[in-house]
N, C-alpha and C positions, 0 to 999 in steps of 0.2 A: 327158705319160707315160700310157700305159695298157698293161696288161697283162691279156690276157684269155686263156680256154682253152675248146677245144670239149669236149662232154659225152664223157666217158669219159677225159678226160686225153690224147687222142691227139696234139693239135697246140696249140701256143701262139703267140700273136700279141702282139709288144711294139712298141707305137708310141711314137717319141721325136719330139718336136716341138722347133723351134729357137725358137720363140715361142708367144705365146698365141692367134693368130689364124690363121684358116684360110689366109691368105696366105703364111704362114710354111712354110719347108721342114719337111717329116716326113720320118722313115725308119722303114720298117715292116718288122719280122723275124717271118717265120712258119715253125714248123716244130717239131721235138720240142725240149723244153726244152733239152738238152745242145746241139742245133744253134744254138738262138737265142742261148744263152750264148756259144758260140764265134764267131758271128756279129757279135754286139754289141761283144765286146772285140776283135773283129779291125777292125770298121768304124771304131770310134773310136780304135784306137791304144793301148788301154788296156793296161798290162802285166800279160800272163797270170799271171805268178807272184803279183801283188799281189791278183788277183781269184779265185784257186782256192778259197778258202775261203768267198767271198760266195755269198749266194743269187742267183736269177736277178733278182729284185726289187732288190736291193742293187745288182746290175751296172747295170741299167736305170737306176736312181737316178743313179750314177756318170755313165753315159753321158749322161742328160739335163743333168747339170750342165756337162759338157764342151760339149754342143751349145748351151745357153743362153749360155756364155762366148763360143763362137765367133760366134754369131748377133749378141750385144751388140758384139763389137769390130767385126763387119763392118758391121752395120747404123749403129750409133752412132759409131763412130770412122772408120769407112770402112777399115777394115782388109780384107786378103786373107790367104788362107791360102797358105804357102809350103811346099814340099818340105823334109822334113827329111833331114840327112845330106849326102853329097857333092853339091855342086852344079856342074853342067856350066858351064864358061866358056861367056859370051855369044859368038856368032860373030864379033864385033868384037874380041874380046880373045883373040887368037891370038898366038902367038910369031912374031916375024917379024924380018928382018934390020934393021929400023928400030929394035928395041928395042936391040940390041947398038951401033947406031951413034949412040946417045945422043938419037933422036926423043923430045922433050918428050910428044908424045901418046901415044906407046907406053908411055913410063914412066908417065904418069898412068893410063893402063888397067891397067898391070901391078900398081899400088899399090893394096891394098885400102882401101875406103872406111871412114872412122870409123864405128862402129856407130851406129844411130839410136837417140833416146831413146825409151825405153818410152812409148807414147802415153797409158797410164793415169798415168804419173808427170807428163807434162806438162798432162793434165787437173786433177790435183790442185795442180801448182804454180801452174796459171791459175785456180784458183777463187777467185771473188771474195767469197765469203760463206759462212757456216757452212751454210746450207740447200743450197747447191751441193754444197758437199763430202759432205754427207749422201746427197745424190742420186747421187753417184759411186760411193759405197760401196753403196747399194742396188742400183744397176743392174750391179755388178761385183764381187760379192762372193765370187764364187771365185778371183778373181785376188788377193784378200786374204790368202791363205794363205801369200804370200811376205813375209818379213821387211822387204824394201825397200819393198815398197808401204805395208805397214801402218805402217812408221816415218815415210815421207814423209806419209801421211794424217795420222797424229797431230801431226807437227810442225807441218804447216799448219794444223790444227784449233787447236792452242794459238796460234799467231801471229795467227789470224783472230777467236779469241775473247779476246786479250789477256791470256791467263794465262802 
């Protein structure tokens, strides 16, 4: 993360990096401070009502945390970003006369799949030792704000340490 301004305070540049190296993705925002605020909040899908009272610096810190989390999930866990909200049905999952005739393939397509296990929970569950568990926490700190992840991590830590 970097935040710079030109002499006279006319323009601000905020750079948000998804990782440490030059090979990682960067997002650069440049403009008047209020424009950069709006652009960063919008680009990262941050809730505007929760960021109204924050300084530009604090907004950039929050966006950087999101960027690092997404970068870790994509780079280390092989995750991909999916659109939020209403998902369009794939072209092969359309309503057809076969569904009403009892076609098992059509019925299988119409049945929603079971939700996939959270990949971070799977990492925690499969950790073989305490250092591995500590590394999972260090590389995914932002995700540990949720009680489910933290509880699983603590339970696995107790199980591995024999306490």
